[in-house]
N, C-alpha and C positions, 0 to 999 in steps of 0.2 A: 554475397552481400544477397539478403533477404528484401525481396521485391515487396512494393504494396499491391496486394489484391484486393481492389474495392468489393463490396458488398453486391452483388446483380439486382439491377431491376430497383434499386432502389438510391435514389437521387440525393436525398438527404445526407450531410455530413454526418459523421460519426462523432459522439463525445468527444472532447478535447481530453478528457483526464477521465479514466475509469480506476475505481478504487475497490480492490477484493479481500474480502475476509475468508481466506483458505482455511475451511473447515472440513474435518472428515478424515485426518491422516489416520487416527486411532481406529474410528469404525470403519477402515477400507482394510486396517490390517485383522482385525478382529474378525472380521468377516471371513478373511481368509485363513484362519487360524496362525497368523504370524504376528510376531512382537510388535509394539507400538513404534520402535525403530524402525521397522521396516517400511512401516506407513510414513513414516518423516522424512526416509531418504526418498521414497516414491514422491512424497509433496514438494520435497527440493528440486527434484528432476523436472517436476510440471509447472516449474516457476520458469523455464526455458522455453516451453511450451506457451505458455500465457504471454511473456515478454516479446517471441516470435509472433505469436497471434495479434499482439497489439500493434505491430508496424506494419504486417501485412493487411490488418485492416482499418490503418489508416489512424488509431491513436497516439497522440502526442505524450501523456503521461500515464504512467500506471504505477500505483501506490498498492502494495500489497501488505497484508497485517503478519508478518512473521513470528512476534513474540513478543505477548503482552505485558504489562506491569504485573497484572495479577498471574503471568503464568510463571514467574518465581515459586510459586507456593508449591509446584508440583514435585514430583519426587527428584531428589536429589540426582539419581541415576539416570533419570530421564533429560532433565535438563545439561548434565552433562553430554549426552547424546547429542543434545540439539546443539551444543555449542559446538563440539566436533565437527558437525555436520557445516555449521558456520562456517568455521575455521578452513575445512577444505574448499568449498564453493569460493571462497574470498579468494583464496590462494590458487585456484585451479582455473576460473572461470575469467579471471582477468583480461587473458589475450582475447576471447571470446566478445567480451563487452567492447573492448576497442576495435574488432574487427567489424563488429556489427554496429557500429557507432551508437554505442548505447550508452549512456550515461546514469551512473549510479548515486545517487541519494541514499542517506539512512536518516531516520529521524528518532525521537526517543534517548531514553535519559541512560547515556552513553558511561556517567559514571557507574554504574552499576552492571555492566560488561567488565571482560577481564583484561588488563592493558594490551596485551599481544593481538587481542580480537579487536580494540580501537585503533591500533595501529596499522592494522590490515584495513577496517574501513576508511580509514582517512588516505591510506595510500590508493586503494581504488578509487575512491571520489576525486582524489588528486590525479590522477592518470587517465579520467574521462571526464574530466569537465570540461573539455571543448566535443564532446560528441553530442549530439543535436539530433538522431533519427527519434529516438524515444529517451525518456528522462524514467528510470525504473527509480522507485522510491520505497525504500523496505523500511517499514516499521518495526524496531527493534527497543524492548523495554520500552513499550510505550504504551500510553493511557490519558484518551481524551479529555479527561478531568483534571489530571496532574498538567497536563499541557495548557489549559485554561488557566489552571491557579500557577504555574510558573509564570505564564504571559503578566498576570495580574500581577504578582510579585515583584517582576518587573518595573512595572509602571508606578506600582505604590514607591519602589526605592525612588524613583526621579520625581514623585510628588514629595517626599518626606524631604528632598535633597534641594528642595525649591525648582527644579527644574522644570516641571510640570504643573499644571492646574488641574484640579479633578474633574471642573468643569469643560475642560479640553479633551477629557477621553471619550472617544466615541467608537464605533463598532471597526470603523479603519483601522483605528490605532492601534487596539486589542490585535487585531488580523496580523499587523507587522509583528508582532512580538510574538507569535506562534512559531513553531518549527517550519513550517510551511507558508513563512510571510512571503517568499517571490515564487508561491507555486500556484497555478490557479485550483481554486475549489473543484473538488470532483463534481461531474456532471452525471455521473452513474455509479452507483454502488452496489456489488454483486455480494451476494454470501450464498457459498456452495453448501452442501450436503443438507439441504434441510429446514435447518435452523433459520426462524425469523428472528433476530434480533442483531445489533448492532455491536454489542458488548463494548461500551467504551470506545470506539475506533470511529478517530474524526468528527468528533461530536461537535465542533462549533463547524466546521467545514462541509458538512453534508446537509446544513440546514435547505439545502434547496435541492439536494440530490435525487434522482429517482430512483428507487430498490426493486432489486431482482431478484429473488431468491430461488436457487434451483437445486435442484435434490441430488445431483451427481456431485460425489465426494472430492474434496480437491486433485487426490491423485490421478482422478480419469478424466479431470477437466480438460476437454479437447477444442481446438479452434471451433470445430461447431459448435461447442455448448459457449462460449465468446461470440461467436457470431450472432447466434440466438438471442442472447441477451442484448446485442444491439438493435440486433430486429425488434424486440420488444421495447428498446429505451426509444427507440424511432417511433413507436405505435403510440406513446406519450404526449399529450399535451400539457406543454411546462407552461406555467400561469405566473408562477411567482406571487402566488395572492391576488391575480388580479381574476378578473370574471373573464370564463370561457366563452369561446368563441359561440 
């Protein structure tokens, strides 16, 4: 069992929820003269490092941007390789998740995923539902705009059926219809590999998140990189629109 290791000399609590845009697999591979598939494989291995780091550092929820709705535009061979990696890890890491007390959640449009992958996801979610040390959320076939549009459609259907008045729709109600309805909003959003954009990731949920952009490519993202991002988070003053001290 992985024990929590607090950040030394820093009494401030860690963020409850950290979200990460895992960027840089292709560039990591290209810099080493390797195919993109090698970068994706190394990036998949880095997920375990991130999950273990989150538990050691006291984070309760970790959301990773695994495959966006826009990623379906990539070459078919690359998509096939990515889906193969997904199948492999869903089959082979379930015992690890159970042993470590990690609950797996997957958010996104499952209808675009192959039926066997959906079955593997549902099995993993069901078998880890009682785990509580860390909730690991993987965003697959996910897009923030589509998520908001989907929530809006569900509310519109209720209005059309006479079950809801438009005037009663508020921010809380819309939040309750997102994929993350029962998950706290992220406190910290990290993007690796030097890019400084959020790429349609958790658009609604990140309204008040702190953003940290690091140059390290995702395959090399270490516990120390994670810890440094948390230290940067603790240096921020979170005002939520109010005046500063």
